[in-house]
C-alpha positions in Angstrom: 63.0 99.9 152.6 60.8 99.8 149.4 61.5 103.5 148.8 65.2 103.2 149.5 65.6 100.3 147.0 63.6 102.2 144.5 65.9 105.2 144.8 69.0 103.0 144.5 67.7 101.2 141.4 66.8 104.5 139.8 70.3 105.8 140.4 71.9 102.7 138.9 69.6 103.0 135.8 70.7 106.6 135.3 74.3 105.5 135.7 73.8 103.0 132.9 72.2 105.6 130.7 75.2 107.9 131.2 77.7 105.1 130.5 75.8 104.1 127.4 75.7 107.6 126.0 79.4 108.2 126.7 80.4 104.9 125.2 78.4 105.5 122.0 80.0 108.8 121.4 83.5 107.7 122.4 84.6 107.2 118.8 86.3 103.9 119.6 85.2 100.7 117.8 84.5 98.9 121.0 82.3 101.8 122.2 79.1 100.6 120.5 79.4 97.1 122.1 79.9 98.7 125.5 76.9 101.0 124.9 74.8 98.0 124.0 75.7 96.3 127.3 74.8 99.4 129.3 71.5 99.8 127.5 70.6 96.1 127.9 71.1 96.4 131.6 68.3 98.9 132.0 65.4 96.5 131.3 66.2 94.0 134.1 66.9 96.9 136.4 63.7 98.6 135.5 61.8 95.3 135.8 63.1 94.9 139.4 62.3 98.5 140.2 58.6 97.8 139.1 58.5 94.6 141.2 59.9 96.3 144.3 57.5 99.3 144.0 54.3 97.5 143.0 51.5 96.3 145.3 49.5 94.9 142.4 50.1 91.4 141.0 49.5 92.3 137.3 52.0 95.1 137.5 54.5 92.9 139.3 54.0 90.2 136.5 54.8 92.8 133.9 57.9 93.7 135.8 58.9 90.0 135.8 58.5 89.8 132.0 60.6 92.9 131.6 63.2 91.5 134.0 63.5 88.0 132.4 63.5 89.2 128.8 66.0 91.9 129.8 68.3 89.2 131.2 68.3 87.5 127.8 69.2 90.8 126.2 72.0 91.3 128.7 73.4 87.8 128.0 73.3 88.5 124.3 75.0 91.9 124.4 77.5 90.6 126.9 78.4 87.8 124.6 78.9 90.2 121.7 81.1 92.5 123.9 83.1 89.5 125.0 83.8 88.4 121.4 85.0 91.9 120.4 86.9 92.6 123.6 88.8 89.3 123.6 89.6 89.4 119.9 92.9 91.0 120.7 94.1 87.4 121.5 91.6 85.3 119.5 91.1 86.7 116.1 88.5 84.1 115.0 86.4 84.2 118.2 82.6 84.4 117.5 79.3 83.6 119.0 78.1 80.0 118.2 74.9 79.7 116.3 73.2 77.6 119.0 73.4 80.5 121.5 71.1 82.5 119.3 68.7 79.5 119.1 68.7 79.0 122.9 67.9 82.7 123.5 65.2 82.9 120.9 63.5 79.8 122.4 63.7 81.3 125.8 62.1 84.5 124.5 59.3 82.6 122.8 58.5 80.4 125.8 58.1 83.4 128.0 55.7 84.9 125.5 53.5 81.7 126.0 53.5 81.8 129.7 50.3 83.9 130.1 48.5 81.1 128.2 50.3 78.0 129.5 51.5 79.2 132.9 54.6 76.9 132.5 57.3 79.5 133.3 56.4 81.2 136.6 53.6 82.7 138.8 53.6 85.2 141.6 52.2 85.0 145.1 51.9 87.7 147.8 54.4 87.6 150.7 54.8 89.8 153.7 58.4 91.2 154.2 59.6 93.8 156.6 56.0 94.9 157.3 55.0 95.3 153.6 53.4 93.1 151.0 55.5 92.0 148.0 54.8 89.7 145.1 57.3 86.9 145.1 58.2 84.7 142.2 57.1 81.0 142.0 59.4 79.3 139.3 58.2 76.5 137.0 59.9 74.5 134.2 60.1 77.5 131.8 61.9 79.5 134.5 64.4 76.7 135.1 65.1 76.6 131.3 65.7 80.4 131.4 68.2 80.1 134.3 70.1 77.2 132.7 70.5 79.1 129.4 71.5 82.4 131.1 74.0 80.8 133.6 75.5 78.6 130.9 76.2 81.5 128.5 77.6 83.7 131.4 79.8 80.8 132.5 81.2 80.5 129.0 81.8 84.2 129.0 83.7 84.0 132.3 85.8 81.1 131.0 86.7 83.1 127.9 87.8 86.1 130.0 89.8 83.8 132.3 91.6 82.1 129.4 92.3 85.4 127.7 93.7 86.8 131.0 95.9 83.7 131.4 97.4 84.0 127.9 98.0 87.8 128.3 101.2 89.3 129.7 100.9 89.8 133.4 100.6 93.5 133.3 97.6 93.3 130.9 95.6 90.7 132.9 94.1 93.2 135.3 91.1 94.2 133.2 90.1 90.7 132.1 90.4 89.3 135.6 88.4 92.1 137.2 85.5 91.6 134.7 85.6 87.9 135.3 85.5 88.3 139.1 82.5 90.7 138.9 80.6 88.3 136.6 81.3 85.5 139.1 80.3 87.7 142.1 77.1 88.8 140.3 76.3 85.1 139.5 76.9 83.9 143.0 75.0 86.9 144.5 72.0 86.1 142.3 72.3 82.4 143.2 72.2 83.4 146.9 69.0 85.4 146.1 67.4 82.4 144.6 67.8 80.4 147.8 66.8 83.2 150.1 63.4 84.2 151.3 63.8 87.9 150.2 61.4 89.2 147.6 63.9 91.9 146.7 66.6 90.8 144.2 69.6 92.8 145.5 71.9 91.0 143.1 70.6 93.3 140.4 72.8 96.0 141.9 75.7 93.8 140.8 74.4 94.1 137.2 74.8 97.9 137.6 78.3 97.6 138.9 79.1 95.2 136.0 77.9 97.7 133.4 80.0 100.5 135.0 83.1 98.3 135.2 82.8 97.2 131.6 82.5 100.9 130.6 85.5 101.8 132.7 87.9 98.9 131.6 86.9 99.0 127.9 87.0 102.8 127.4 88.6 104.6 130.3 91.0 102.3 132.0 94.8 102.9 131.5 97.2 100.4 133.1 99.2 102.9 135.1 101.6 100.3 136.4 102.2 99.2 132.8 102.6 102.8 131.6 104.9 103.7 134.5 107.1 100.6 133.8 107.1 101.1 130.0 107.8 104.8 130.2 110.5 104.2 132.8 112.2 101.6 130.6 111.9 103.8 127.5 113.2 106.9 129.2 116.0 105.2 131.1 117.4 103.7 127.9 117.2 106.9 125.8 120.3 108.5 124.3 119.1 111.8 125.6 119.7 112.9 129.2 116.5 113.7 131.1 116.1 115.5 134.4 113.0 116.5 136.4 113.2 119.4 138.8 110.7 120.4 141.5 109.4 124.0 141.8 112.5 125.0 143.8 114.8 123.9 141.0 116.0 120.8 142.8 116.6 117.7 140.7 114.3 114.9 141.8 114.8 112.3 139.0 117.2 111.5 136.2 117.5 108.7 133.7 120.6 106.6 133.2 121.9 108.7 130.4 121.4 111.8 132.7 123.4 110.3 135.5 126.2 109.3 133.0 126.3 112.8 131.6 126.5 114.3 135.0 129.3 111.9 136.0 127.3 110.3 138.8 127.7 106.6 139.4 125.6 106.0 142.5 122.5 107.7 141.0 122.5 110.5 143.5 120.3 113.3 142.1 121.9 115.7 144.5 125.3 115.2 143.0 123.7 115.2 139.5 122.4 118.7 140.2 125.8 120.0 141.3 127.6 118.6 138.3 125.0 119.9 135.9 125.5 123.4 137.2 129.2 123.1 136.7 128.8 121.8 133.1 125.9 124.0 131.8 125.1 126.6 134.4 121.8 126.6 136.4 119.5 124.0 134.6 116.6 124.3 137.0 115.2 127.7 136.2 111.6 128.0 135.4 111.9 129.7 132.0 111.1 127.7 128.9 113.7 127.7 126.1 116.3 126.0 124.1 120.0 126.7 124.5 123.2 125.3 123.0 126.4 124.6 124.9 129.9 123.5 123.9 132.2 121.7 126.3 135.8 121.5 125.3 137.7 122.8 122.3 139.1 121.7 119.0 138.6 118.0 118.1 137.7 117.2 121.7 134.7 119.6 121.8 131.3 118.2 122.6 128.1 119.9 121.5 124.8 119.8 123.5 121.3 121.2 123.0 119.4 121.9 126.3 115.6 122.0 126.1 113.8 123.1 129.3 110.0 123.0 129.7 107.8 124.3 132.4 105.0 122.0 133.8 101.8 123.1 135.5 98.9 121.1 136.9 95.3 121.3 135.7 94.8 124.5 137.7 97.8 126.2 136.1 99.9 126.0 139.2 103.7 125.6 138.5 104.8 122.1 139.6 108.3 121.9 138.2 110.4 121.6 135.0 112.0 118.9 133.0 115.3 119.3 131.2 116.3 117.3 128.1 119.9 117.4 127.1 120.8 116.0 123.7 124.4 115.3 122.6 124.6 116.5 119.1 128.3 116.2 118.6 128.1 113.6 115.9 125.5 115.7 114.0 127.6 118.9 114.4 130.7 117.1 113.2 128.8 115.6 110.3 127.4 119.0 109.3 130.9 120.4 109.5 132.3 117.6 107.3 129.5 118.2 104.8 130.0 121.9 104.8 133.8 121.4 104.4 133.2 118.9 101.6 130.8 121.3 99.9 133.2 124.3 100.1 136.6 122.6 99.8 138.2 120.8 96.9 138.6 117.1 97.9 142.1 116.7 96.3 143.8 119.9 97.6 141.8 121.0 100.6 141.5 124.5 99.0 138.3 126.3 98.4 136.1 125.2 95.5 135.6 127.6 92.7 132.1 128.6 93.8 133.1 129.1 97.5 136.2 131.0 96.4 134.2 133.4 94.3 131.7 133.9 97.2 134.5 134.7 99.7 136.2 137.1 97.3 132.9 138.9 96.6 132.3 139.2 100.4 135.9 140.5 101.0 135.7 143.1 98.2 132.3 144.3 99.5 133.4 144.6 103.1 137.0 145.9 102.4 136.7 148.9 100.1 140.1 150.4 101.1 142.6 147.7 100.1 143.7 147.3 96.5 143.8 143.7 95.3 145.1 141.5 92.5 143.3 138.5 91.1 145.8 135.8 90.2 145.2 133.0 87.7 147.7 130.3 88.4 147.9 127.7 85.6 150.0 124.7 84.9 151.1 124.8 81.3 150.6 121.6 79.3 149.3 119.7 82.3 147.8 117.0 80.1 151.4 116.2 79.0 152.3 115.6 82.7 149.5 113.1 83.0 150.3 111.4 79.6 154.0 111.0 80.5 154.0 110.2 84.2 150.4 109.0 84.7 147.4 110.3 86.5 148.7 109.5 90.0 151.7 111.8 89.4 149.3 114.4 88.0 147.2 114.3 91.1 150.4 114.5 93.2 151.4 117.6 91.2 148.0 119.3 91.9 148.2 118.6 95.6 151.8 119.8 95.8 150.9 123.1 94.0 148.0 123.5 96.4 150.3 123.0 99.4 152.8 125.6 97.9 150.0 128.1 97.5 148.7 127.5 101.1 152.2 127.8 102.6 153.4 130.7 100.5 150.4 133.0 100.8 149.5 135.1 103.9 146.2 134.8 105.8 145.2 138.1 104.0 144.9 136.1 100.7 141.9 134.0 99.6 142.7 131.1 97.3 141.1 128.0 95.8 141.1 125.6 92.9 139.3 126.7 89.8 139.4 123.8 87.5 141.9 121.1 86.6 145.4 122.4 87.3 144.3 126.0 87.6 144.1 128.0 90.8 142.7 131.4 91.7 144.0 133.8 94.3 142.9 137.2 95.7 146.0 138.9 97.0 146.4 142.4 98.5 148.4 144.5 96.1 151.1 145.4 98.7 151.9 141.7 99.2 152.7 141.0 95.5 156.4 140.2 95.0 156.9 139.9 91.3 160.6 139.0 91.2 160.4 136.5 94.0 157.5 134.7 92.5 159.2 134.7 89.0 162.3 133.2 90.5 160.3 130.6 92.4 158.3 129.5 89.3 161.5 129.4 87.2 162.8 126.6 89.5 159.6 124.8 90.4 160.6 121.2 90.4 158.1 118.5 91.2 159.4 115.1 92.3 158.3 111.9 93.9 159.8 108.5 94.1 159.4 107.8 90.4 159.9 111.1 88.6 161.4 114.6 88.6 159.7 117.2 86.5 160.1 120.9 86.0 156.5 122.1 86.2 155.8 125.1 84.0 153.5 127.4 85.9 152.2 130.7 84.6 150.5 133.4 86.6 148.1 135.9 85.1 147.7 139.1 87.1 144.6 141.4 87.0 144.4 144.5 89.1 140.9 144.5 90.3 138.7 147.4 89.2 136.2 148.2 91.9 133.5 148.9 89.3 133.7 145.3 88.2 131.6 143.2 90.5 131.6 139.8 88.7 134.5 137.8 90.2 134.5 135.3 87.3 135.2 138.1 84.9 138.2 139.2 87.1 139.7 135.7 86.7 138.8 135.5 83.0 140.9 138.7 82.5 143.8 137.3 84.5 143.6 134.2 82.4 143.6 136.2 79.2 146.8 137.9 80.2 148.6 134.5 79.9 148.0 134.7 76.1 150.7 137.5 75.9 153.4 135.2 77.2 155.6 134.3 74.2 158.8 133.0 75.8 156.9 130.7 78.2 160.0 129.0 79.6 161.6 132.3 80.8 158.6 134.5 81.5 156.1 133.1 83.9 154.0 136.2 84.9 151.8 138.3 82.7 149.7 141.4 83.6 146.4 142.2 82.2 146.7 145.7 80.6 144.9 148.0 78.3 146.1 146.2 75.1 144.4 143.0 76.3 141.3 145.0 77.2 141.3 146.6 73.8 141.7 143.2 72.1 138.7 141.9 74.1 136.6 144.9 73.1 137.7 144.4 69.5 136.9 140.7 69.5 133.4 141.4 71.0 132.8 144.2 68.5 133.7 142.3 65.3 132.0 139.1 66.5 128.8 141.1 66.9 129.1 142.5 63.4 129.7 139.2 61.6 126.1 138.4 60.8 125.5 141.7 59.2 128.7 141.6 57.3 127.8 138.2 55.7 124.3 139.5 54.8 125.7 142.7 53.3 128.5 140.8 51.5 131.1 142.8 53.3 132.8 139.5 54.1 133.7 138.3 50.7 136.1 135.9 49.0 139.4 136.9 47.5 140.9 134.5 45.0 144.6 133.6 44.9 145.5 132.1 41.5 146.9 128.5 41.2 149.0 127.9 38.1 150.3 124.7 36.4 153.8 124.0 35.1 153.2 126.1 32.0 152.1 129.1 34.1 148.5 128.8 33.1 145.9 129.7 35.7 143.9 126.6 36.4 142.2 127.5 39.6 142.2 129.5 42.7 142.0 129.3 46.5 139.1 131.3 48.1 140.3 133.3 51.1 138.1 135.3 53.4 138.5 139.1 53.4 136.5 141.8 55.2 135.8 145.1 53.4 134.5 146.8 56.5 132.4 150.0 56.0 134.0 151.6 59.1 137.5 150.1 59.4 138.2 149.6 55.7 139.9 146.5 54.4 140.6 144.1 57.3 143.5 141.7 57.0 142.7 138.1 57.9 144.8 138.2 61.1 142.4 140.9 62.4 139.4 138.6 62.6 140.1 135.0 61.5 141.9 134.1 64.9 139.0 135.7 66.8 136.4 133.6 65.0 138.5 130.4 65.3 138.6 131.0 69.0 134.9 131.7 69.6 133.6 129.2 67.0 132.2 131.8 64.5 134.7 130.5 62.0 132.0 128.0 61.1 129.7 130.8 59.8 132.6 132.3 57.9 133.5 129.0 56.2 129.9 128.2 55.3 129.6 131.7 53.7 132.8 131.2 51.7 131.6 127.8 50.5 128.4 129.3 49.1 130.3 132.2 47.5 132.7 129.7 45.8 129.7 127.8 44.5 128.1 131.0 43.1 131.4 131.8 41.3 131.8 128.3 39.9 128.3 128.4 38.7 129.0 131.6 36.7 132.2 130.2 35.4 130.4 127.1 34.2 128.1 129.3 32.2 131.1 131.1 30.7 132.6 127.8 29.7 135.5 127.7 32.2 136.6 124.5 33.9 138.7 126.2 36.6 138.4 125.0 40.2 138.2 126.8 43.5 139.7 125.4 46.7 137.8 126.2 49.9 139.1 125.8 53.5 137.6 123.6 56.1 138.6 124.3 59.7 138.7 121.7 62.5 135.7 123.3 64.2 133.5 122.8 61.1 133.5 119.1 61.8 132.1 119.7 65.3 129.2 122.0 64.4 128.3 120.9 60.8 127.8 117.8 58.7 130.4 119.1 56.3 129.9 116.4 53.7 126.1 116.9 53.6 126.6 120.7 53.5 128.9 120.4 50.5 126.7 118.0 48.6 123.8 120.2 49.1 125.6 123.3 47.7 127.0 121.6 44.5 123.5 120.2 43.8 121.9 123.6 44.4 124.3 125.4 42.1 124.5 122.5 39.6 128.3 122.3 39.5 130.7 119.4 39.2 132.0 118.3 42.7 135.6 118.2 41.3 135.4 122.0 40.7 134.9 122.6 44.4 138.1 121.4 46.1 138.1 120.6 49.8 141.2 121.9 51.5 142.0 120.7 55.0 145.0 121.2 57.3 146.9 118.5 59.2 145.3 119.7 62.5 141.9 118.4 61.2 143.3 114.9 61.6 144.7 115.4 65.1 141.4 114.4 66.7 139.0 111.6 65.8 141.3 110.5 63.0 139.2 107.5 61.9 136.0 109.5 61.7 137.7 112.2 59.7 139.3 109.7 57.3 135.8 108.2 56.7 134.4 111.7 55.9 137.3 112.4 53.4 136.6 109.0 51.8 133.0 110.0 51.3 134.1 113.3 49.7 136.4 111.5 47.2 133.7 108.9 46.3 131.3 111.7 45.6 133.8 113.3 43.1 135.3 116.0 45.3 139.1 116.7 45.2 140.7 116.6 48.7 143.8 118.7 49.3 146.0 118.7 52.4 147.3 122.2 53.1 150.6 123.2 54.7 152.2 119.8 54.5 155.6 120.0 56.1 154.9 122.9 58.4 153.2 121.2 61.3 152.9 117.6 62.5 153.4 115.9 59.1 154.5 112.3 59.1 155.0 109.6 56.6 152.4 107.5 58.4 149.8 110.3 57.9 150.8 110.6 54.2 150.4 106.8 53.9 146.9 106.8 55.3 145.4 110.1 54.3 142.8 109.9 51.5 143.9 113.0 49.7 144.4 113.9 46.0 146.6 117.0 46.3 149.5 117.7 48.7 150.2 121.4 49.3 153.9 121.7 50.2 154.9 124.7 52.3 157.8 126.7 50.9 159.0 127.2 54.4 161.2 124.1 53.6 163.3 126.3 51.4 162.7 129.8 52.6 164.0 129.6 56.2 166.6 126.8 56.2 170.3 127.4 56.9 171.1 124.4 54.7 169.4 125.1 51.4 170.7 121.9 49.8 169.3 119.6 52.4 166.0 121.4 52.2 165.9 120.9 48.4 166.6 117.2 48.9 163.6 116.9 51.3 161.3 118.8 48.9 162.5 116.8 45.9 161.7 113.6 47.8 158.4 114.7 49.1 157.3 115.6 45.5 158.6 112.3 44.2 156.9 110.4 47.0 153.6 112.2 46.3 153.9 111.4 42.6 154.6 107.7 43.3 151.5 107.6 45.5 149.4 109.2 42.8 149.0 112.4 44.6 149.3 115.8 42.9 152.0 118.1 44.4 151.1 121.8 44.8 153.7 124.1 46.3 152.4 127.3 48.0 154.4 130.3 48.9 156.2 130.5 45.6 157.6 134.0 45.4 160.5 134.0 42.9 161.3 132.8 39.5 164.0 130.7 41.0 161.5 128.9 43.2 159.2 128.3 40.2 162.0 126.9 38.1 163.5 124.7 40.8 160.1 123.2 41.8 159.1 122.7 38.1 162.4 120.8 37.6 161.6 118.6 40.7 158.3 117.6 39.1 155.8 119.8 41.0 152.5 120.1 39.1 150.8 123.1 40.6 152.0 126.4 42.1 150.6 129.1 44.2 152.2 132.3 45.5 153.0 135.9 45.1 155.2 135.1 42.1 152.0 134.7 40.2 149.6 137.0 42.1 148.4 138.0 45.5 144.8 137.2 46.6 142.5 139.6 44.7 138.8 140.4 44.4 136.7 138.0 42.2 136.2 140.4 39.3 139.9 141.3 39.2 140.8 137.6 39.3 138.5 136.9 36.4 140.2 139.6 34.3 143.6 138.3 35.4 142.6 134.7 34.4 141.3 135.9 31.0 137.6 135.1 31.7 135.2 137.2 29.6 131.4 137.2 29.6 128.5 139.2 30.6 127.9 139.9 34.2 125.5 137.7 36.2 123.4 139.0 39.1 124.5 137.9 42.5 128.2 138.1 41.8 130.3 137.7 44.9 
């Protein structure tokens, strides 16, 4: 018996060592407290092992000391474990200070027992044919038992209260540890009243250590997990099925039964219906598949994910199938794709998607000849201004519907920008006369208005060498500029003349910089005379003496630069040249002036006033000698800002002239408000009128009105002596035209005007 108990106690000690080692290296915060409990159980177990195996009193006494002090250590580590383990419910739980005091006192009083003999003694007893040393307890031992049992009782109470306040499924671990503590306590109490010298209750200590390790670190509440997982899986939006190794469905969640159309939760019926819907879902191959059920707007989209399961030995035990309904996601993706590739107003392709599709078509179909059509609503802004934006939107949608209904599936079309549309059409589907007739009678109407929408179509025959789709539509658009009778001609074809014009525009635009630097672009001066015929000034006009093309008339390059914005560089160069000329004239004693033109685009790209002030200061000339000539179109946009700038010019001493009054959008209101000093009247009033007398009356009154307003009248386009005489009689102060002279080079003008003096370097 002595040997058997020694072996058993040794096994239990080894078990505690193993549990302590595993707990310490578990990586969990509670692990170190569990390890402490397992380590603390070894001393009392070892002390009992010594007592059981010893025949000597001294050795048995040593075993008792190890045993009793070890119990104090167990109680202490068990209290620390309890505090940490039950903190899940009681955050402020901690060991009271007096517990430490009671345990320290117990430890000290045992240390004095060899001297005082107050705690215990040992006497030999015979048991089961062998001699054992049995414990004789005194007052000190009674104190030890009271302290230990009291603390353990408090620990049991804490575990029971914690278990009571926990959800039912979590109580198992706390109740189990409480029961073991109670059993160990009762078992040891039974030992105290027995005659056995062997404390078998210490085996309960070993069981307690193992249970604490298991519940704190290894235990998983399987019933809880099963219940939670079952609840989670059953309520999932995804359909889940489990199949055995033969492919037979053995379980499905609620969504799975609903998808399979089974109401009585029969897995056999679920299997049959799944096969009808998706094919065989129970094969053992892993993979993901997509399935579509239904068509059109009723289509449903599913993703099937099947996984193979094996046990720990790698043996196949079945599969589980997850089916996700991704219909909403697919429809959302379709909507997003549609919104990204289709114009929201018309439902046609967007510009970018149109170009992509055309590029793909041309790449894949190299046999068919195609036209690129640029469909543009002329003066669409006027439609919005007259009828409102709602009608304008209605017009765009209506034109989009007409394009969709008229064109064949072989065409690709979309909205480019605003009221412009682009089409790729096979050449053999083009019907010029039919489209021309349709556009001539294109009436747009709604409940509020009827409007003849003026639509023009630019046609470009696609060159297979040209890969940039945007360039194709640019060329189709450029062809629209050739339409002169826009109400009777609605279609224009891009041809070699347009191509040559583009090349010409690109060519001279690229040479402008060098021409300015080399003074090939230079001012020509057209004389301005007073009523006595004396030359009092001139207008500076840009001319290009090209080294390759010779003398270029203004219409060859000015419209190009006005279109691409380079007119700003031309004007700035002319201003500087005029200042150079005026500076030289000042040195020659002349007080003649030069008028320079300011185009509308100058105001967008330059601080015109600052630029002019800088030039007159640089060349030291009077501002009044550099006259500022503007056209009516300058005032068409940002009228208030332009008025303010002209006021600044006049305050700084500049003379402001309005050019071509009477040829554009002139109005008495403009004349009333315009801060100008000179009004240039266009002779078109007299030259092209069928009623000359009425024209004279208008000119007479404009001159008189200008005079009354303190504005000098200057008539341009004077070509005959009759014009000159008539205008002089009307009171016109200044004259300009071929009657006096055509525009001429600077040196020729100076000779014509009677200027003499030595040449100055830098002459323009």
